[in-house]
Every structure is written in structure tokens, then in C-alpha cells.
N, C-alpha and C positions, 0 to 999 in steps of 0.2 A: 437617523444620522444624516446630516446634510452633506452635500458634495465636497465641501472644503475639508470637513472632518474625515470623510472617507478617503480622500486623496492623501491626507496627512497620515492616516493609518496605513495605507498602501505603501507610502514612502518609507515608513518605519519598518514595515514587513519586508520590503525589498532589501533593507540593510540587515536582515536576519535577526531583527528584534523579536524574540520568541513570544513575548506578551502580545505584541501587535499581531503576529501571525495567528496566535491562538484566538484573539478577539475577532480577527477577520474570518477565521474558520467558523467560530461560533455564530457570527452574524448570518452566514449563508448556509450553514449546515442543513437546516430543516428544508430550505428551498431545494438544495441539490439532492438531498436524500429523497424527498417527495418526488421530484422529477425522475430520478433513477428508478425508484420503486415502481412507478407507473409503467416504466418500460420493461422491467425484468420480472416483476411480480414475485420476488423472493427476497425476504428481509436480509438474510445473510449475504447474498450476492450484492444487494443494494448497498449494504454496509461496506463491503470490500471495495466496490466500485466508487463509492463516495470518498473513501479514504484515498483511493487512487486519484480521483479528480482533484482533491485538495493538494495532494503531493505535486501534481502537475501545475496547479495554479501557483503554488509557492515557488516552484522551480522556474516558472515562466512569467513572473510578475513584471520583469523588465519589458516584456512584449505588450503589456496592456496599454491601450491608447485611451487616455482620459476623455477623448471626445465621444466615447461610447459608454453606455451604461455598464458598470462593473458586473452587475448581476447577469446581464445578457452575455457578457464575455465568459463568465464562469459556467453558465448553462450551455454555452456552445462547446466548451471543453467537456462538460458532462455528456452532451449528446454524442460527441466523437468517441468518448470512452465507452459509452453503451454500444455504439456501432462496432467498435473494435471487439468488444466482448461477444457480440452475436456472431461476428465473422469468425472469431476463434472457436466459438462453440460449434458453428457449422463445420469448420475444418476438422474439429475433434470427432464429430459424428461421422464425417466421411472417412476419416482415417481409422476409425475404431476397428473395422474389420481387418484392415491391413496391420494395425498395431497389435492385434490379438496374437499373430504369429510371433512377433517380437516379445510379447509378454509371456507367451508359452515357452519360448526359448530362454527366458530369464532363469527358469528353473534348471537349465542345463549349462549354467555358467561354469567355466573352468575355475579351479582354485586360485589361479593367478588373477582372473577377472574379479573374483570375489574379494581378494586381498586389495586390489586397486580401489574397489568401492569402499572398503573399510578405511583405507588410507584417506580417501576424499572426505569421508565422514569425520574422521579424526581431525583433519585440517579445518573443517567447518566448525566443529566443536571448539577447537583451539581459538579460532577467530572470534566466535561468540563469547568465549571466556575472556577475551581481551577487551570486550566492550565495557562501558560504564555499567555498574551493577543494576541501575534502573532499567537499562535496555536489555540486559541479560534476563532480568525477571519477566519483563513484558514478552520477550521472545519465547522464554520457557513456557509461560502460561498460555500464550496464544498458539504456538506452533508445535510444542512438544506435548503439552497437556490438552491442547485443542479446546480451550475454554472459550466461551462466547465473550464478546466485548463487555456485556453487562456483568457477567460473572467476574471478569478481571477487575472491572470498576469497583464492584463490591468488595472484592478481596483486598484491593490496594487502597480502598477508601478514597477513590477519585470519582469525578463526574464521568459520565459516559463520553462526553465530548473530549475531555482531557485524556481519557484512555485512548480514544481513537487517534488523537494527535500524537501521543507517545508511541503507539504502534507504528504509525506512519513514519515517524522520525527514526525509530529503531530499524525498521525495514530499509529505510534509505541509507543509514549508516552501514548496516550489514551488507547491503548490496554493493556499496562503494568499496568496502573492504574485500569482498569476494571478487569483485571485478579487478581490483589491484593485485590480488593474490593469484598467481598462475598455478593452475593444476596441471600436472604433467600427465601426458597420455601414456 
């Protein structure tokens, strides 16, 4: 694809044209996934991070400067996403001993605290049920049934790339709805 075609595709993707966004993702998916896979050495983690990278890419397309290579820009976002992943992983390891006490105390929650947790769960389920049926199904398969992206693709007769895009979009919509919904303490 020449630079003019790429810039045209990016322009359409900026305008939320889903076909253009999907085409852009498909063009660079292998490059980003391979890059991330070399850094994390775990296919599932690489898959999740690659989805996250493209979510950021689509959200920040307005920041792309056409004077630079698009692939370099995407791989820079991928590099930063991997760095964030390792930082978070390091923090989790440092906090694991401290959080063990909190985990242990989870079994000693009061009935009131348990009820609040159940209320939050019910609110989240209600929000999920308000989503488009395609998003509901993707969320159910990925997060409740914990199926792999490949299994979901097979079950829904989609390509793996299309499945990844749908998961990314469903997560984005759900996150926005959850952010807008206030959970009371």
C-alpha cells in the first residue's frame, strides 16, 4: 500500500469508519503481535496487549503525524504498552505479599460488604445486558466463559482478526458505560 492510500485509510479510520479501522488493524496486526510476542513470550498476553495497542492507536489517530512512518508510530505505542505491562507486573509481584492479607480478609467480609459486592455485580450485568447483542455475546464468551480468541472466532464463524476487533470494541463500549455509571460506596 502506498503512502497516499495509507493516509486516505487513516483519514477514514479517524472518522470512525469501521471498515477502514478494521483494514488498518489487519494491515499491521502481524507486525505488532510479533513485536509484542518477542517482548512478553506468552501468546495470550501478547494477544491481549496487541488488542490494547490497537485500541490506543484508534483512539489516538488524531495525534499521528504523517511526516513519520505509520508503522513506526504504531510500534512505539506497542513498545510503551509493553513497558506499562512489565511495570504493572513488577508492582503486582511487589504487592503480592501485602495483598495476601487483604485476600485472606476477603473471606471475613461482613454480610453488608457481601451485599454491596453483589449489588455491584448486578449493576455490571445490567449494563452488559443493555449492550448490543453482538457485544453481549463477545463479552460472555471471552470473560464469563473465558474462551480463547480462536475458540470464539470458530464459534461465531469469524476471522481471528475480526474477533479481536469485536472484543476490543466491546471492551471499549463497556468501559465507557461503566465509567459513566456511578457505583455508590
